[in-house]
N, CA, C and O atoms as a printed pandas DataFrame, in Angstrom:
     atom_number atom_name residue_name chain_id  residue_number  x_coord  y_coord  z_coord
0              1         N          MET        A               1   77.683 -129.536  400.799
1              2        CA          MET        A               1   77.908 -128.397  399.938
2              3         C          MET        A               1   78.415 -128.884  398.579
3              4         O          MET        A               1   79.344 -129.690  398.512
4              5         N          LYS        A               2   77.819 -128.406  397.524
5              6        CA          LYS        A               2   78.223 -128.768  396.170
6              7         C          LYS        A               2   79.464 -127.989  395.778
7              8         O          LYS        A               2   79.614 -126.812  396.107
8              9         N          ARG        A               3   80.345 -128.671  395.071
9             10        CA          ARG        A               3   81.561 -128.040  394.562
10            11         C          ARG        A               3   81.431 -127.973  393.041
11            12         O          ARG        A               3   81.172 -128.990  392.397
12            13         N          TYR        A               4   81.606 -126.808  392.477
13            14        CA          TYR        A               4   81.523 -126.646  391.038
14            15         C          TYR        A               4   82.689 -125.824  390.536
15            16         O          TYR        A               4   83.257 -125.013  391.268
16            17         N          SER        A               5   83.036 -126.039  389.291
17            18        CA          SER        A               5   84.009 -125.228  388.586
18            19         C          SER        A               5   85.367 -125.214  389.279
19            20         O          SER        A               5   85.975 -124.158  389.452
20            21         N          ARG        A               6   85.831 -126.389  389.671
21            22        CA          ARG        A               6   87.122 -126.520  390.333
22            23         C          ARG        A               6   88.173 -127.007  389.351
23            24         O          ARG        A               6   87.875 -127.768  388.430
24            25         N          THR        A               7   89.396 -126.563  389.556
25            26        CA          THR        A               7   90.500 -127.053  388.743
26            27         C          THR        A               7   90.913 -128.427  389.241
27            28         O          THR        A               7   90.535 -128.845  390.335
28            29         N          ALA        A               8   91.689 -129.120  388.430
29            30        CA          ALA        A               8   92.177 -130.441  388.833
30            31         C          ALA        A               8   93.056 -130.320  390.076
31            32         O          ALA        A               8   92.987 -131.168  390.966
32            33         N          ALA        A               9   93.879 -129.280  390.145
33            34        CA          ALA        A               9   94.757 -129.082  391.307
34            35         C          ALA        A               9   93.937 -128.861  392.578
35            36         O          ALA        A               9   94.272 -129.399  393.634
36            37         N          GLN        A              10   92.877 -128.080  392.484
37            38        CA          GLN        A              10   92.018 -127.850  393.648
38            39         C          GLN        A              10   91.370 -129.156  394.112
39            40         O          GLN        A              10   91.272 -129.417  395.311
40            41         N          GLN        A              11   90.934 -129.959  393.166
41            42        CA          GLN        A              11   90.307 -131.234  393.518
42            43         C          GLN        A              11   91.320 -132.192  394.147
43            44         O          GLN        A              11   90.986 -132.923  395.079
44            45         N          CYS        A              12   92.543 -132.190  393.645
45            46        CA          CYS        A              12   93.587 -133.035  394.234
46            47         C          CYS        A              12   93.808 -132.667  395.694
47            48         O          CYS        A              12   93.904 -133.548  396.549
48            49         N          ARG        A              13   93.887 -131.385  395.984
49            50        CA          ARG        A              13   94.077 -130.953  397.374
50            51         C          ARG        A              13   92.864 -131.291  398.225
51            52         O          ARG        A              13   93.013 -131.760  399.354
52            53         N          TYR        A              14   91.675 -131.064  397.704
53            54        CA          TYR        A              14   90.455 -131.294  398.473
54            55         C          TYR        A              14   90.283 -132.773  398.824
55            56         O          TYR        A              14   89.941 -133.110  399.957
56            57         N          TYR        A              15   90.520 -133.652  397.850
57            58        CA          TYR        A              15   90.349 -135.087  398.069
58            59         C          TYR        A              15   91.634 -135.776  398.539
59            60         O          TYR        A              15   91.652 -136.984  398.772
60            61         N          GLU        A              16   92.696 -134.998  398.672
61            62        CA          GLU        A              16   93.991 -135.482  399.155
62            63         C          GLU        A              16   94.499 -136.663  398.325
63            64         O          GLU        A              16   94.840 -137.720  398.855
64            65         N          VAL        A              17   94.538 -136.450  397.017
65            66        CA          VAL        A              17   95.053 -137.455  396.085
66            67         C          VAL        A              17   96.119 -136.813  395.206
67            68         O          VAL        A              17   96.159 -135.592  395.052
68            69         N          GLY        A              18   96.979 -137.645  394.635
69            70        CA          GLY        A              18   98.032 -137.137  393.768
70            71         C          GLY        A              18   97.539 -136.747  392.388
71            72         O          GLY        A              18   98.011 -135.772  391.804
72            73         N          ASN        A              19   96.588 -137.511  391.868
73            74        CA          ASN        A              19   96.050 -137.247  390.535
74            75         C          ASN        A              19   94.542 -137.500  390.578
75            76         O          ASN        A              19   94.101 -138.641  390.719
76            77         N          ILE        A              20   93.777 -136.453  390.457
77            78        CA          ILE        A              20   92.319 -136.571  390.561
78            79         C          ILE        A              20   91.758 -137.431  389.436
79            80         O          ILE        A              20   90.766 -138.131  389.636
80            81         N          PHE        A              21   92.376 -137.390  388.256
81            82        CA          PHE        A              21   91.866 -138.166  387.130
82            83         C          PHE        A              21   92.031 -139.670  387.391
83            84         O          PHE        A              21   91.116 -140.447  387.120
84            85         N          GLU        A              22   93.180 -140.076  387.910
85            86        CA          GLU        A              22   93.382 -141.483  388.272
86            87         C          GLU        A              22   92.383 -141.898  389.349
87            88         O          GLU        A              22   91.822 -142.993  389.303
88            89         N          TYR        A              23   92.172 -141.018  390.307
89            90        CA          TYR        A              23   91.222 -141.285  391.384
90            91         C          TYR        A              23   89.816 -141.497  390.824
91            92         O          TYR        A              23   89.094 -142.386  391.275
92            93         N          MET        A              24   89.431 -140.686  389.848
93            94        CA          MET        A              24   88.110 -140.803  389.243
94            95         C          MET        A              24   87.958 -142.140  388.528
95            96         O          MET        A              24   86.925 -142.797  388.658
96            97         N          VAL        A              25   88.965 -142.545  387.782
97            98        CA          VAL        A              25   88.907 -143.817  387.068
98            99         C          VAL        A              25   88.870 -144.977  388.060
99           100         O          VAL        A              25   88.107 -145.925  387.871
100          101         N          GLU        A              26   89.676 -144.915  389.104
101          102        CA          GLU        A              26   89.669 -145.967  390.119
102          103         C          GLU        A              26   88.304 -146.055  390.804
103          104         O          GLU        A              26   87.837 -147.144  391.139
104          105         N          THR        A              27   87.679 -144.909  391.005
105          106        CA          THR        A              27   86.343 -144.884  391.590
106          107         C          THR        A              27   85.373 -145.665  390.713
107          108         O          THR        A              27   84.563 -146.447  391.210
108          109         N          TYR        A              28   85.462 -145.446  389.414
109          110        CA          TYR        A              28   84.587 -146.167  388.476
110          111         C          TYR        A              28   84.889 -147.661  388.498
111          112         O          TYR        A              28   83.973 -148.480  388.574
112          113         N          ILE        A              29   86.163 -148.017  388.431
113          114        CA          ILE        A              29   86.553 -149.437  388.393
114          115         C          ILE        A              29   86.095 -150.153  389.660
115          116         O          ILE        A              29   85.743 -151.332  389.616
116          117         N          ASN        A              30   86.097 -149.447  390.786
117          118        CA          ASN        A              30   85.670 -150.039  392.049
118          119         C          ASN        A              30   84.148 -150.105  392.184
119          120         O          ASN        A              30   83.636 -150.603  393.187
120          121         N          GLY        A              31   83.428 -149.610  391.188
121          122        CA          GLY        A              31   81.976 -149.758  391.171
122          123         C          GLY        A              31   81.197 -148.609  391.775
123          124         O          GLY        A              31   79.983 -148.715  391.945
124          125         N          ASN        A              32   81.858 -147.520  392.103
125          126        CA          ASN        A              32   81.164 -146.379  392.692
126          127         C          ASN        A              32   80.829 -145.376  391.585
127          128         O          ASN        A              32   81.447 -144.317  391.476
128          129         N          PHE        A              33   79.846 -145.732  390.776
129          130        CA          PHE        A              33   79.526 -144.983  389.568
130          131         C          PHE        A              33   79.008 -143.579  389.849
131          132         O          PHE        A              33   79.368 -142.642  389.136
132          133         N          SER        A              34   78.184 -143.412  390.858
133          134        CA          SER        A              34   77.623 -142.095  391.151
134          135         C          SER        A              34   78.715 -141.113  391.595
135          136         O          SER        A              34   78.631 -139.918  391.313
136          137         N          SER        A              35   79.722 -141.615  392.279
137          138        CA          SER        A              35   80.815 -140.741  392.708
138          139         C          SER        A              35   81.601 -140.220  391.518
139          140         O          SER        A              35   82.016 -139.062  391.501
140          141         N          LEU        A              36   81.807 -141.077  390.516
141          142        CA          LEU        A              36   82.512 -140.638  389.313
142          143         C          LEU        A              36   81.761 -139.490  388.663
143          144         O          LEU        A              36   82.362 -138.481  388.295
144          145         N          ARG        A              37   80.476 -139.637  388.524
145          146        CA          ARG        A              37   79.661 -138.589  387.898
146          147         C          ARG        A              37   79.734 -137.293  388.696
147          148         O          ARG        A              37   79.864 -136.219  388.108
148          149         N          GLU        A              38   79.654 -137.371  390.014
149          150        CA          GLU        A              38   79.747 -136.177  390.856
150          151         C          GLU        A              38   81.119 -135.521  390.734
151          152         O          GLU        A              38   81.223 -134.301  390.610
152          153         N          LEU        A              39   82.162 -136.333  390.770
153          154        CA          LEU        A              39   83.522 -135.805  390.654
154          155         C          LEU        A              39   83.712 -135.090  389.317
155          156         O          LEU        A              39   84.321 -134.021  389.260
156          157         N          TYR        A              40   83.194 -135.679  388.255
157          158        CA          TYR        A              40   83.317 -135.070  386.933
158          159         C          TYR        A              40   82.608 -133.722  386.881
159          160         O          TYR        A              40   83.144 -132.758  386.334
160          161         N          HIS        A              41   81.428 -133.651  387.437
161          162        CA          HIS        A              41   80.650 -132.414  387.370
162          163         C          HIS        A              41   81.188 -131.335  388.313
163          164         O          HIS        A              41   80.803 -130.172  388.193
164          165         N          GLU        A              42   82.054 -131.692  389.230
165          166        CA          GLU        A              42   82.703 -130.699  390.085
166          167         C          GLU        A              42   83.821 -129.975  389.351
167          168         O          GLU        A              42   84.228 -128.890  389.767
168          169         N          LEU        A              43   84.323 -130.552  388.268
169          170        CA          LEU        A              43   85.436 -129.962  387.530
170          171         C          LEU        A              43   84.983 -128.791  386.663
171          172         O          LEU        A              43   83.837 -128.734  386.217
172          173         N          ASN        A              44   85.908 -127.860  386.433
173          174        CA          ASN        A              44   85.607 -126.773  385.501
174          175         C          ASN        A              44   85.762 -127.281  384.067
175          176         O          ASN        A              44   86.172 -128.420  383.848
176          177         N          LYS        A              45   85.437 -126.444  383.108
177          178        CA          LYS        A              45   85.401 -126.851  381.703
178          179         C          LYS        A              45   86.758 -127.366  381.221
179          180         O          LYS        A              45   86.822 -128.400  380.555
180          181         N          GLU        A              46   87.834 -126.664  381.545
181          182        CA          GLU        A              46   89.171 -127.077  381.113
182          183         C          GLU        A              46   89.577 -128.407  381.743
183          184         O          GLU        A              46   90.147 -129.267  381.072
184          185         N          ALA        A              47   89.288 -128.572  383.019
185          186        CA          ALA        A              47   89.629 -129.817  383.711
186          187         C          ALA        A              47   88.830 -130.987  383.142
187          188         O          ALA        A              47   89.338 -132.107  383.081
188          189         N          ARG        A              48   87.601 -130.745  382.729
189          190        CA          ARG        A              48   86.799 -131.797  382.104
190          191         C          ARG        A              48   87.438 -132.244  380.792
191          192         O          ARG        A              48   87.507 -133.438  380.503
192          193         N          LYS        A              49   87.905 -131.278  380.000
193          194        CA          LYS        A              49   88.587 -131.604  378.745
194          195         C          LYS        A              49   89.859 -132.396  379.032
195          196         O          LYS        A              49   90.167 -133.360  378.332
196          197         N          ASP        A              50   90.589 -131.993  380.052
197          198        CA          ASP        A              50   91.809 -132.704  380.429
198          199         C          ASP        A              50   91.505 -134.132  380.875
199          200         O          ASP        A              50   92.275 -135.052  380.599
200          201         N          PHE        A              51   90.378 -134.313  381.565
201          202        CA          PHE        A              51   89.997 -135.659  381.982
202          203         C          PHE        A              51   89.703 -136.536  380.775
203          204         O          PHE        A              51   90.098 -137.702  380.749
204          205         N          ILE        A              52   89.020 -135.997  379.782
205          206        CA          ILE        A              52   88.717 -136.770  378.571
206          207         C          ILE        A              52   90.015 -137.158  377.868
207          208         O          ILE        A              52   90.158 -138.292  377.410
208          209         N          ASP        A              53   90.969 -136.214  377.779
209          210        CA          ASP        A              53   92.281 -136.532  377.211
210          211         C          ASP        A              53   92.954 -137.645  378.004
211          212         O          ASP        A              53   93.475 -138.600  377.428
212          213         N          PHE        A              54   92.940 -137.518  379.320
213          214        CA          PHE        A              54   93.524 -138.543  380.184
214          215         C          PHE        A              54   92.864 -139.896  379.926
215          216         O          PHE        A              54   93.539 -140.921  379.842
216          217         N          LEU        A              55   91.570 -139.885  379.806
217          218        CA          LEU        A              55   90.816 -141.109  379.582
218          219         C          LEU        A              55   91.292 -141.824  378.320
219          220         O          LEU        A              55   91.513 -143.035  378.342
220          221         N          PHE        A              56   91.451 -141.089  377.226
221          222        CA          PHE        A              56   91.835 -141.706  375.966
222          223         C          PHE        A              56   93.302 -142.090  375.891
223          224         O          PHE        A              56   93.651 -143.048  375.201
224          225         N          TYR        A              57   94.169 -141.365  376.584
225          226        CA          TYR        A              57   95.603 -141.637  376.476
226          227         C          TYR        A              57   96.158 -142.518  377.590
227          228         O          TYR        A              57   97.188 -143.165  377.399
228          229         N          GLU        A              58   95.505 -142.557  378.743
229          230        CA          GLU        A              58   96.091 -143.258  379.886
230          231         C          GLU        A              58   95.280 -144.440  380.412
231          232         O          GLU        A              58   95.795 -145.236  381.197
232          233         N          VAL        A              59   94.041 -144.565  380.000
233          234        CA          VAL        A              59   93.151 -145.577  380.577
234          235         C          VAL        A              59   92.955 -146.716  379.582
235          236         O          VAL        A              59   92.925 -146.503  378.370
236          237         N          ASN        A              60   92.824 -147.916  380.111
237          238        CA          ASN        A              60   92.582 -149.101  379.310
238          239         C          ASN        A              60   91.370 -148.869  378.411
239          240         O          ASN        A              60   90.319 -148.451  378.897
240          241         N          PRO        A              61   91.496 -149.135  377.108
241          242        CA          PRO        A              61   90.402 -148.860  376.160
242          243         C          PRO        A              61   89.067 -149.524  376.498
243          244         O          PRO        A              61   88.022 -149.034  376.072
244          245         N          GLN        A              62   89.073 -150.600  377.234
245          246        CA          GLN        A              62   87.806 -151.265  377.558
246          247         C          GLN        A              62   86.900 -150.387  378.403
247          248         O          GLN        A              62   85.694 -150.629  378.457
248          249         N          TYR        A              63   87.445 -149.378  379.064
249          250        CA          TYR        A              63   86.649 -148.508  379.930
250          251         C          TYR        A              63   86.190 -147.208  379.262
251          252         O          TYR        A              63   85.337 -146.510  379.811
252          253         N          HIS        A              64   86.730 -146.872  378.104
253          254        CA          HIS        A              64   86.431 -145.581  377.463
254          255         C          HIS        A              64   84.940 -145.330  377.324
255          256         O          HIS        A              64   84.426 -144.345  377.854
256          257         N          ILE        A              65   84.255 -146.189  376.633
257          258        CA          ILE        A              65   82.833 -145.977  376.344
258          259         C          ILE        A              65   82.006 -146.010  377.623
259          260         O          ILE        A              65   81.098 -145.197  377.800
260          261         N          GLU        A              66   82.318 -146.948  378.515
261          262        CA          GLU        A              66   81.561 -147.064  379.761
262          263         C          GLU        A              66   81.670 -145.783  380.598
263          264         O          GLU        A              66   80.671 -145.284  381.114
264          265         N          ILE        A              67   82.874 -145.268  380.722
265          266        CA          ILE        A              67   83.085 -144.063  381.530
266          267         C          ILE        A              67   82.433 -142.866  380.860
267          268         O          ILE        A              67   81.801 -142.052  381.533
268          269         N          LEU        A              68   82.573 -142.746  379.562
269          270        CA          LEU        A              68   81.950 -141.619  378.855
270          271         C          LEU        A              68   80.431 -141.630  379.025
271          272         O          LEU        A              68   79.823 -140.582  379.243
272          273         N          LYS        A              69   79.823 -142.798  378.926
273          274        CA          LYS        A              69   78.374 -142.891  379.126
274          275         C          LYS        A              69   77.998 -142.496  380.551
275          276         O          LYS        A              69   76.944 -141.899  380.772
276          277         N          MET        A              70   78.842 -142.820  381.503
277          278        CA          MET        A              70   78.555 -142.543  382.894
278          279         C          MET        A              70   78.620 -141.041  383.210
279          280         O          MET        A              70   77.821 -140.543  384.003
280          281         N          ILE        A              71   79.556 -140.328  382.600
281          282        CA          ILE        A              71   79.734 -138.919  382.971
282          283         C          ILE        A              71   78.844 -137.979  382.178
283          284         O          ILE        A              71   78.648 -136.829  382.572
284          285         N          ILE        A              72   78.304 -138.457  381.065
285          286        CA          ILE        A              72   77.453 -137.568  380.251
286          287         C          ILE        A              72   76.020 -137.655  380.711
287          288         O          ILE        A              72   75.151 -136.984  380.153
């Protein structure tokens, strides 16, 4: 079943993680690129914006462009 338009809090509960954004980045770093894309597209519009903010403020700059290319 596809999940769409979920808040970050809903995704945290569903995937049983403390921070869905950290989980998404770790997924990418571990090489599971398709999962990152799916996780991103499950988020609602506001949560997607929050993820982009998280990406720029909390993630090592070497991953910014790679992750952005992967989710778009």
